[in-house]
N, C-alpha and C positions, 0 to 999 in steps of 0.2 A: 436141606437137600442139595442146594447149589454148592455148599462147601464140600460135600462129599464128591460131587462131580469135578470140582477144581482139584481136589486132592488126588482123585483117581487119575486125572489127566497129567498131573505133575509127575506121576510115577511111570508114564509111558517112556519107552526106550527109543523113540524116533530120533534119529540123528539130526542135529541142527546143522545149519549152514557151516558154522564154525567147525563142527565135528567132521563134516565131509571135506572141508578145506584142509584140516589137519591130517586127515587120512591121505588126501591127495599129495600133500607135501611129503609125508612120510614115504609113500609109495614112489614118488619121484626121486627123492634122495636115495633111497635104498636101491632102486633100479640103476641109477647113475653109478653108485658105489660098486655094485655087483658087475656092471659093464666094465668099469675101469679095471677091476680085478681080473675079469675075464680077458681083457686085452693084454694085461701083464703076462698072463700065462699063455695067451695065444701067440705072442711074438715068437718064442722059440719053436713052437709047434708049427707055425706057418713057415718059419725059416727052414725047418727040416723037411717040410712038405713042398719045397720048391715054389714057394709064393714069396720070394725075396722082396718083391716090390711092396707087398702088404706089410710084412715084418719090418722092413726098413722104415716105413712110415710110422709104425708104432714105436720103434726104438728111437726115432728122431723126436717124436712128440714127447716121450718121457725123458729125453735127454735134457730138456729144459728144467726139470725138477729133480733129477737124480744124476749122480756121478757115473753110474753104470759100470763100476769097476768089476771086471769079471771074477776076480778072486773073492769079492764080497757079495756075489750074486748066486742065487740058486740056479741050477741048470736042469733042463729036461730035454730029452732027445739030442743031447750033445750041444745045446745052445743055451745061453744065459737068459734068464727072465728079463723083461724090459726095464726092471729097476732092481736095486740091490736088495739084499735080504731085510734090511731095516725098513726100507720104503715098502717092500712087499708086506711086512708086518703092519706097517701104518695103514695101508690100503685094506688088507685083509681084516684087521681089527675093526676098522671103521665099518666095513661092509657087514661083517657079522653082527656087531652091536647094533647097527641100524636095522638089520633084519629082525632082531629080537627085541628091539626097543619097545614096541607096544606090549610085550609080555612083561617087561620090567617096570614100565611106567606108563601112565595114562596119556594119550595124545591130547587130552584136554588140558593138561598141566602146561603152563608156559614159564614156570619158574625153574631156575637152574640150581643145581646143587651148590654148596658152598665151594668156593675156589680152592680151598685147601685140598680137596680130593683130586683136582686137576694137577696141582703142584706135586702131590704125593705120587700120582701116576707118572709124572715126568722124571722123578728122581732116579729110578732104575735105569732109564735111558741115558740120563746125564752121567751117572756113575759108570755105566758100561762104555760110553763114548770116551769119557775123560781117562779112565784107567787104560783103555786100549790106546788112546793117543799118547799117553805117557809111557807106554810099553810096560806097565805094571801088570796088566791082565791081558791075556790074548783072548779078545772076544771072538765068538763063533757065529756062524750063520744063525744057530738057534737062539743065542743070547740077543743078537741084533733083532731077529724076528719077533721074539717075545716081548722085548722092551718096547718096540715100536707098536706092536699089537695092543699092549696094555695102555699105552698113552692114547692111541686113537680110539680105542673102545670106550674109554672114559670120556674123551672129548665129545663123543656122539651125544652124551647127556647135557652138554652145554650148547652144541650146535643145533640139535633138533628143536629144543624149546624156543631158541632164538628165531629159527626160521618159521616155526609155526606161529609165533607171536607177530613177527613181521608180516607174514601173509595175512593174518587176521586184521592187523592195522591197515594194510593196503586195501583189503576187501572193504573194510568199514569206510575208508575215505572214498573209494570208488562208488560205494553205495549211496553216499550223501550227495554226490554230484548229479 
């Protein structure tokens, strides 16, 4: 009878401490990614809404990670996004993939896919960049956005397991002290 009790208890779906930590990490990363994407889109909207001090702060912050060339950026309300179209794709792809990550892969898994998938996801971006740089192909806002989104959405499947694994290791170390 005790074996039946153990077996029944092993089938319970109560989340463990590791499950809760993984969920918290996923929620934090997804929230940050969506907030960054919101800031990218908020910059031109606040610029057009006479909040130049706020938009200039956003543009300045993103100037450290993006060239912000107007001809290579999406525009809304007559003002450019805080980053170029390729960077917008990188941030949007990461945010979307992070959002749906638990639907595609269990948060309990800390293994990463084979690296070949990340390399394959980078190839379209590299081709789009090189052909545009060599003036063989005129890349567009859409090609830049899509190649960036592809790479970053695949990158989520490497970043998220690593962060979950790291947080579990840190939690274990802190629990031992």
